[in-house]
N, C-alpha and C positions, 0 to 999 in steps of 0.2 A: 332060697333064703337069701343068698347073695344077690340075686336079681331083684328082691324086694328092697333090700337095702340100697342098692344103686337107684332104683326108681324113686325111692323116698327122698334120697339125697338130692336127686336132680329135681324133684318137685319142690322141696325146700329151697333149693338154691334159686330156682326160677321166681318163687314167690317173694324171696328176700331182695332180690335184685331190682332197684327202682327203674321206671321206665326211662328215666334220663338222669344220669348222675351229675352232680355239680362239678364243674371244672375245678382243678386245684389252683388256678391262676388267681392271684389276688391283686395285680397291679397291671395298669396299662399306661404306656407312654405313647402319645400319638401326635401328629401333625396334619394339618390340612394341605394335601399336595397340589389341588387344583388352584389355590389361591397364590402359590408362589410366583407363576409367570407374570401375574397381575401386580405383583408387589404386595400382596396381602399374606402376612405371616401370622400363624397361630398354632399354638401347641398347648397340649393339656397332659396332665399326670393325674390318674384316677387310682384310688385304693379302695378295695372292698373293705369295709369296716365291721360288716356283719354278713349274714346270709343273704339279706335283701337290701342293704344300704351301701352305698359308696359315697366317698368324698373325693373332690377333685379340685385342682388348681389349674386355672387356665390363663393364657395371656395372647393378646392380638395386638398387631400393629400394621398400619399401612399409611401411605403418604401419596397423595395425588398431585400431579402438576409438576412445574419446573422449579428450578432454584429460587426464582423471585415470585412465584405465584403458586404457593403450595398449601394444601390442607392436609392435616395429620390427625391421626386417631391412634391412641395407645390405651389399652385396658387390661386390668388383671381382675379375675374373678375367683371366688371361692363358691364351689357347687356341692350340693347335696342331692343325691338321686335315689329314688326308691324303685327297685326292681320287684315285681310281684312273684317271680319264680327264683332267680339266682343272681346275685350281684354280678355285674360286668356282662351278662347276657340277656339278650331279649329286649322287650319293652321297659322303659323307665320313664317316670316323671320326675322332674326336679325343680329346684329353686336355686337361685344364685344371688350373691351380693358381691360388689366389687368397687373398684375405683375406676375413673376414666380421665383422659386429658385430651381435649379437642384443641387443635392448633389451627392458625391460619397466618400465613405470611404473604404479603403481596407487594407488588411494585408500585402501588399507589401511596405516596407519602402523605403525611398529616400537615404538610407546610413546612416541616423542619428539613426536608430533602433527604430523609432517611426512610428506609423500608419499615413498613408497619408490621410488626410481629405481635399478634394477639392470641392468647391461649386461655382456655377456662379448664378448671378441674372440677370433679364433682364424684358422686357415688352412683352406683347402679344397683337395681334390683330387678330380678327377672324369673321367668318360668321356662321350662323346656319339656319336650315330649321327644324321646329318643328310642332308637332300636340299635342294639350292638350285637355283633356276631364275633365269636372267637373260633376262628377257622384253622384248618390243617390238622394233621394227625395228632399233634401235640397241643392244639388249640393255642398256638403261639402268635398268630397273625390276627390282629385286631381291626375291625371295621365298624365305623358308627355313622349313623345318619339322624338328623334330628332337626327341629324347628322350635321356635319360641318367640317370646317377646322380652324386650328390656325397656325399663324406664330410666331415664337419666335424670338426676337432681343435681343441679350445679351449684357450687360453692360461691357465694358473693358475686360482685360485679354484675354487669349486664349479661343477659342470656344471649349468646351468640344465635345467629339466624340458622339454627338447626332444628330438626324435629326431636323433641325429648322423649318419645315413645317410638320404638321401632321393632319390626321383625328381625329374628335371627335365624340363621341356618347353619347347620353343622354337617360337615363331612370329615371324619377323622380316619387315618389309617396309621397302625403303629404295631407295637409289640407287646404281647401280654407275657407276664412271668410271675 
């Protein structure tokens, strides 16, 4: 009799245990470590808002050139990602919206003898396809890879000589908690 009870309990336990349990982690803070040596800084905070959906805030900055001949990029985005299995883990498809500032400073003057500093601001909309892993015994180490596209819509003024539709790549490493 005791043997039957133990066997039934083991069978019920095996059937009730899901093949893959959802991680208890609800947030990820991450950076792109490969961009830092090149002067490209980006970071992201992502929060699971439901079983399959997360929201994120991201920011990026870089400047190329010297003090008198420089191009800069600053952006901030709000992102929404859908994960078919569990938020923060596995494949996701996402959309984003944000603001951007493109700047150019060069040593060529406009006849006044002063350095020309020109910048434009605008908004961005985008899409992304990502894959995220929560690694380690406690799933506290987060790694994400992704790609997508962004469209830039500038506010007023003349459109600077930049492409307003461009691909994006994502590599993020951080902590999940």
